[in-house]
C-alpha positions, 0 to 999 in steps of 0.5 A: 563972298565980301570981304565982310562975310570972310572977316566973319569966318575968319573968327569961326570954327569950321568943323564936319558934325553928326546931326541926327535929324528929325526924322531919324536920319543923320549925316555929316554936315560943315557946321560953322559955328561962332566962337560965342556959339551964334548960328542957327538952329537946325532942330537936330540932336548930336550924337556926343555920347561915347562908350564910357559915358554909355556905359556910366549912364546905365550903372549909374542909373541904378545905383542911387539911394535905392541901394545906399539907404532903402536896402537897410529897411529891406533887411530889416523887413525880410532879414538878409535871405529875403532882401537878397531874394527880393533883390535877385528875382528883380534883377531877374527882371530888370536883365530880361527887360534890359535885353529886350531894351538892348535889341530894339535899341540896337537896330534903331537907335533914336532919343524916344527910345521906348515911345518910339517903340511903343508907337512904331511897334504897338500903336501911336496911341499906346506910345503916346501914353508911354511917352508922356508917362515917362516924361511924367516919371522923371519930371516929378523925381527931378523934383524929389531929387531937389527936396532930398538934396535939401535935406542933405544939405541940412547935415552940413548947413542946418540954418539954410532952408532946404529950398534955397539949395533945391533952387540952387541944384535945378540951376545948376542941373539945367545949366549942364544940359542946356549946354550939350548932350557931351556935357550931360554925359561928362556930368554923370559920367563923374558923378557916376564914378563917385558912386561905383568908388563909394560901392566898391570900397564899401564892398573891399571894407565889407569882405575885409570885415567879414574876415576879420582882418578890418575893425573888432569883432568881426560876426563872421557869417552867424546872422545867417545860420538861423533860417528863421533869421534869414528869411524873416517873414517868408515870401511876404516879406520878400514880396514887400522887398521887390516893390522896393528893389523895383524902385531902386533899378528904376533908371537902368533903361537910361541906356535905351534913350541915351542911344539916340544920341551915341556915337556907334550905337550898333557897337557900344549899346550892346556892350552896355547892356551886356556888361553893365547889368552884371556889374550892377548886380555884383554890387546890390547882391554884394552890398546886401549879403555884405550888410545882412553879415555884419549887422543884424536885421533886428538892429532898430538902426536899419529900419530907421534909414532915410536920407535925412538920417544918414546916421541909419545907412547901411553903409555908414554903419558899415564904415563906422564899424570899421573904424571910419571916424568920418563915416556919416560925412562920406556917406552924406556927400555919396548920397548928395552925388546920388542925388544929383546923378538922378536928377541930372539924369531925369533932366536928360532922359524927359528932355529928349522924350518930350522932344521925340514927342514933339517930332511925332506930332505927340507934343507942342513943335516947340518942344522940337526946336534945338541950338546950334547945340544940338539942345532941346531948350524948350524941352528942357525948360518945361522939364525944369518948370515941373521941377520947380513946381514939383518941390515948391509944391513940398513946402506948401500946404504941408505937401499935399499935393507933392506927395499926390504927384510923388505917389502917382509917378512911383507907378509910371516906371513900372509901366513904362518897363512893361511897354518894353516888354509888349513892344519887344515882343511885338517887335520881333514878331513883325521884324521876322514876318517882314522877311528878316532873319534873328542873325540880322539883327544887331543885338539878339536878346536871350530868351524869346519869347519868355523873357519879355513875358516872363518880365511882363507878368512880374510887372503886373506883379509889382504893379498889382502889389504896390501898396496890397497893406493898404489894400488889406486894410481898407484905406482907400485914400491911400490905395487911391495915391498908391494906384492912381497912375494906372487909370491916368495911363490908360485915360491917356492912352484910350483918350489918345485913340478915341480922338486919332482912331489909331490901331494896332500897327499891324506887323508887316506895316510896322516901321523898323527903319534906322537912322541912316547913319548906322551902319552894319555892324559886326554881330554881336554875342547875346551872352 
């Protein structure tokens, strides 16, 4: 080695790093990186997410505007009891899905997650459709969150056009995701912590108000005394809540994607699955119960709640009645945090999905390349470009194209959930068929096979009932807009199958191999 090379080495950091190779293997390598980040790309992800990152990614994925804003309209439509029943039923479905995802992700923690599982355990064509479906879902969701962020900022800066803020936040989120997986994890941790803190504060204030310790004229449990009011509208209204609640819980599957870059995934993924779900249910069920106690379902403010009217958010109403003078400003900041958190997670999830598909030959190879920090920059920029197109389409031509894109993406999340249930059912059968025992699994999903089958049945109900009112009323354009995501998924699936001639993967030929860096861990309890 020459003197010049020695001088260059003295100015560089030398460290061992974990690298996730394209084939799913991971090894320790001697990383020599310049202070300014120079070095050759290895096209490998890096495991930079630890326990607290996974916990908050899972929690933050489910706590957003669905809780802070949409919960008010569900109580108005179905009464407090109907809203509670709807959210509890969806909670059961999500619990079963998280069990399924946890079993597969703990055994095979890869960035492609359910796309990889669908490819390995069902068929390459099914995985192709699931992957592109999920990428599109989150890419368009990023655009939706950017539009919402512009609306929120109008609360403080009414003279600044919303597109300015949307563009600014897109740059910020893209920059965070471009740094590293750890940078994403840190930013998501703090954004989610703000949301969680707001919910905890709300629950404490609500309990104090119910017992008359805080605020004036506590209604106690009087809003729960009349059965007709508690379950207003009966089962039809509960079904409508079922749809809204389903959207609210979308994002809980992010922990499966993050498992591909998690440190010690065999231990941390089961922990996240087991503990986070119950915390989420406590937040949702507790919040719905408190809102139902303190605000009559007939209060017109509940039905008016939306991102453009923060004063009507049920959280704002409760905080205001608790005597918090700056309640609207507080919730505006919290909801903005929730929006940015969703956009941040959306960029991360869709980028990793595009990266994984590129390595499976289902997307252009350029999207499978990473920089020296293990970030798939090309995939990130492509996703950010879709987000840019999405929010620009919202301000052009009265947003007609944007509305269609948003409606199409709305169904995508539920289709992916159905794919998780199908993949898990096939995975367990293949795992046993290849001579393994259930006790060999790092994490065992409870209630198999009833769990994935019941979750799939409930998802069929959700998908079929997306806009049943438009179906009954014969509004064909609205029906097409609401359900177009389903035929698009089928075309992707069958089109890929026709072109590639791929078949369903036989049980004995399923690829059950995990990344080589994932060592056997002590078995984790399934409770």
